[in-house]
N, C-alpha and C positions, 0 to 999 in steps of 0.2 A: 347336500344333494346337488346333483348337476341339473341345471335347467337351461332353457334357451331364451334369448331376447332377440327379437327381430326388428330391424329399423329400415326405413326407406333411405336409400342413398341418393345423393345429389351429385352425380358424376358430371365433370366437365365433358364436352364433346371428345376431347382427346383421351380422357380417362375411360369413357364408355367404349371408344374404339379399341383401346388397349385391353379392356376387360373381355371384349369379344375375341381378341387375338389369344389371350391366355386361355379362355374357355375352349377355343378350337384346338390349341396345342394339347391341353389336358385330355380332350376327347380323342385326339389322335394317339396319345400315349396309352390311353385305356384300351382302345381297339387293337393297337399293335401288340400290347402286352397280353391281351386276351387271346389273340390269334397265336402268339408265341407259346402260351401255356397249352392251348389245344394241340398245337403241333408236337409239343413234347409229350403230351398224353397219348397221341397216336403212336409214338415210338416207344411207349411204355416208360418214359422218363418223367422227370419233375424238375421244374425251375422255381426258385424261391424269390421272394421280394429282394433279398440282398443282391442276388445275381442280376436281376432286372434293373435295379437302381444303379449298379455298377456299369451296366451296358448303356444306360441312358447318359450317365456322366461321360463315358467315352464318346458317345455319339454327339454330344454337345461340342466336342473339340473337332469333329469332322466338318470340313467346309460345306459338304452337301447337306448336313443336318444342323447347320448353325442356327436355324430358326428356333431350335429347342431352347437356346440360351435366352430367347426373348422373354420366356416365362420365369417367374421366381422358382428357384430350385426346390423349395419346400413344397410348393403346390404340386410339382411333378412327383416328388417322393410320396406325398400323401395320396395322390391318385393311384400309385402302384400299391400302397398299403390297403386302400379301399378295395382294389381289385383282388388282392390276395385274400382279404377277409370275405369278400363275396364268393370267391371260389371255394373257400373252406366251408362256408355256410350252405351254399346252394349246389355246389358242384360246378366244375369247369364248363360243362356242356349246357348248363341251364342259365348261366350268366349271360345277359343280353349285351349286344352291341349298343353303342351310343350313336344314334343317328343325328345328323345335323338338322334334319327337318323336324324330328319328333322329340329331341332331347334338348332342354334349355341349358345354356352354359352355366356351369357351376364349378367352383374350385375353393379349396380350403387352405388356410394358413394355420398350421398346427403348432407353431412356436409362439407362446404368449409373450416372450421377451421381444419379439419383433412387432408386437401390436400395442400401440400407445393410443389411449382414448382420453379425451378431455372435453369438458363442456364449455362451449364458447358463448352461449346465450340461453335464454329460457326455452327456446324451441330448437336450437341447433347444437349438435355435437360434432366432434372432429376425431377421426381415427387415422393413424399413419400406418400404411401397409407397405411392405417391400415392393419397390419399383413403381408404386402408385403415388407415393408421397401423401400429403394430407388430403383426406376425403371428407366432405361434410355429409352429415346424415341428420334426419329429423329425430330430435330427442323427445320421444313420446313417453318414456318411462325410465326410471333409474336402472342402471345395470344390476345392482343388488348383489354383487359378489365379485370374486376374482375371475378374470378371463382365463379360460383354458385354451380356446381356439376360436377362429372366426371363419365363416363361410360366406362367400360372395356368390349370389345367384341372380338370374333374371327371371321375372315372372310377369307375364302380361305386358311386356314392353318396358317394365320398370326394373331397376336394379335394387337389390336388398342385401343387407349384411346381417348375418345371424351370429350372435356371440353365444358360445357355450360357457356358462359361468358356474362357479361353485359358490352357492349362496350361504354355506356355513350352517344350514339348518339340518336338524335330524328329523326323521319321520315322526309324525305326530302319534301320540298314544291313542288307542282305540277310544272313540268318543261315546260308545255305549248307547247310541241312538237306534231307533227301530229299523228293521230291515225293509227292503222293498225289492220287488221284482220288476224287470224292465223288458218289454218286448219291442224289438225293432221291426217296423213294418214298412210296407210300400205305400199304402194309402195315407197312413199316419206314421210319421218318423219314429216317435217314441210313445209307447203306451205304458202306463204304470199300473201296478197292482192295486193302488189306492183309487183307481178310476180316472186318473188324469190322462189327458191326451195332449201331446205337445207336437206341433208341426209349424212349418213356415214355408211360404212360397219363395224359393230362391231366385226364380225367374219371373219377371213381370210379363203380362201378355205382349206389351210392346217390344220387350227385349226378345221374346220368343219369335215374334214375327221378323224382327231385324236379323236374328240369327239365321232364320230360314233364307232370307234374302241374301245374306252374305254367303251362305253355303251355295246358293244357286249361282251367284257371281263367281265364286271360286271354281265351281264345276265348268262354267262357260269359259273362264279364263284358261282352264286346263285344256279344254278342247281347242280353243282358238290358238293357243300357244303350245300345242302339243310337242313341238320340237324344241321349245325353249321353256323348260319347266321352271326356270328361275327368273321369269319375266318380272318387271317392276310392278305391273298391275296385279299379278298373283301375289307377290310379296306384300303389297299394301292390303289386300283383302285378308290374307292370313294374319297380318298384324292386327287388323280390326277384330277378327274372330278371337284372337288370343286375348286382347284387352277385355272383350265382353265375357269370355269364359273365366278370366281371372277375377272379374267382379263377382261372378256367380260363386266361384270357389271361396272367395273371402266371406261372402254371406253365409255359406254353409259352414265354414270353419268357425265363424262367430256364433252361429246357432248351437253347434255341438259343444263348443267350449262352455257357453253359458249353461246349457242343460247339464253337462257333466259336473260343473262346480256346484250347481244347485242341488243335485242328487247327493253328492258326497258330503255336502255341508249339512243336510237335513237327515241323513241316514248313516248308520254305522256299517251296514252290509248292503251292497248293491249286487243283485244277482241278474246275470244276463245269459243268453244262450251262447254256446260254443259253436259259432257259425264258421264254416269254411267258405268265405266270401269268394275267394278266387275260383273255387270249383262251382259255386252256385251261379257265377256270372260267365262261365265258359260258353263259347259259341256252340250252337246246336246244328251247324250246317253240315257236319260230318265230312265224308270224303266223296270222291267221284264214284267209287264202287259202292259205298254205303251212305247215301245222302241222308241227312237228318230230316225230322218232321217238325212242322210248326216253327220254322226257322225265324220268320218275321215276328211271331208272337214271343218267342224266346228272346229275341234281340230287344224287343220293347220291355220285357221284364228285366233284362240285364241293365238297361239304361235306368229304369225306375229304381232298382236296388242301389246302383252306384250314385244316383242323384241324391239319395237320402243320407249319404255319408256314414254308413254303418261302421266301417273300419276306423274312420277318423274319430267317431264318437267313443269307441272303446279305447282308443289310444289316449284321448283326452281324459276319459274316466279314470284310467289307471294312473295317469300322471297326477291328476288333482287329488286322488285318494290318499296319496302320500302326505299331503299337507293338511288334511282335515281328519285324519284318524279313522278313515273308512277302509273297508276291504271289498274287493271286487271278486266275486265268485262266478265261475262259468259252469254251466250245467249242460247236459245232453238235450238237444232241441227236439228229439224224437217225440212226436204225438202231442206236443204242448198245445198246438192249435186245434186238435181234434178231441181233446179230453175235456169232459165237463168238470169244472172245478167243484161243483156241488156233490155229484154222485160218483165221479171218477169213471164214468162210462165213456168208452172210446168209440167214436163213429165219425167217418168223414162227412156223413150226411148232416151232422149237427151244425156244421158251418154252412149256413144258407148262402152267405155272400161274403164279400170282403169285410163287412162291418158287423154283420148279425150272426150271433151264435145262439142256437136254440137246441137244447139237448133233446134227442129223440127218445130218451129213456124216461127222464124225470120232468121234462118241460122247462128246465131252468134256462133263462134268457139273459144275455149280457152282450156287451160289445165284444166282438170276436178277439180283438187285440188285448183288451183288458182281461178277458177270460184266460188268454194265453199267458199274460203277465202274472196272473195269480197262480197258474200252474208252475211257472218258472220260479216264483217265490217259494212254493211248497217244496219243489225239488231242491232248491238251494238250501233251505233250512234242514232238510233231511241230510244233505251232504255235510253241513257244518256242525251237526250234532244235535238233532232232534229239537230244533226250535231255538237254541241259544245262538250267540254270535261267535262261539268258539274262542272266546276270550279266556274264560275259566272253565272248569270242568262242570258239566251239567250234573245236577243231582240225580237225574235219571240214569246217568252212566257210572255212578259210583259202584265199585265192586261190592258184591254181597258180603255181609258180615260173616265171619267164620267163628263158630262156637266150639269151644273145647269139647272133646268127646267125653 
């Protein structure tokens, strides 16, 4: 199977500056290639990766575009491959531009023959990359397989390298352990059908106050330097905000990873809701002609949903399930939070608050998220075959015996 390994890079100042240059060139190639594809679509035509790669190779020989030669050729080619894949998956008009202000620099080396890794000490390793030379990185875990490609990216002011490795392992056989239902919530990140509630504060009160102060400073610097949006003061504040947000993201990623591994290690079937998070977190502001309602409340709900890492949790869950012999099943989320698990009565009034569920029909009381997780478990077991794990054929589903006439 293919898996990822991420390490912290220790660039020299010259290497860090060159990485910024390569990232800027790849961003320009992405944006130019996207605009070219859109222009072709306007004319009813199509341009492929092969043609765009050929044009980039020709542009590198042009004196006016000689700066393209500063970046490794394979990184530019990989950028165009990624663009073509994005256009095929999402459509040319839905692929986004890469903004200098909102998109962190990132580029990939696709050829494993040009990537050489060796361990130099207990804590340090070294990787040789085209046009970068030897680069040191923190050796926090073994690679565990053959390298397929490497991606260099910046996150929170630090540079990282991510290796895609082939570990030589096959997917684990079904472990036969009991199933469990999982409800992802806003007040509690993860609620389990066995009654467990798992949550963690990703931001301390001091960090929340500091983040508000930094945002105020950013707003003031924008007003003071309205004509000079790239002022040094504003860049310093943005860098501090980026470092703080990166720390929060790392805590969230650590939490969802640990929870996902714990679930697939102890259970053979993990059932979650099929949530469309992108649609759930869409803005409610509407348009000028048809303005939305409760816009501020909806924005707060969107932030609460995104802060719990629902999408990252599902991604980690599906990744870890391959190694522990578990299966992840997604079910329809409709009415799971309004249905009584005891009597199956559906009523919005049964959910008295974010945490309390009291059935108006039978009086059954439970934690609201735990009750939803139990309904999710029941729905998942119905999908997988009336209570079994869909590993073998359930006895309840055997065909009736046919007797001779």
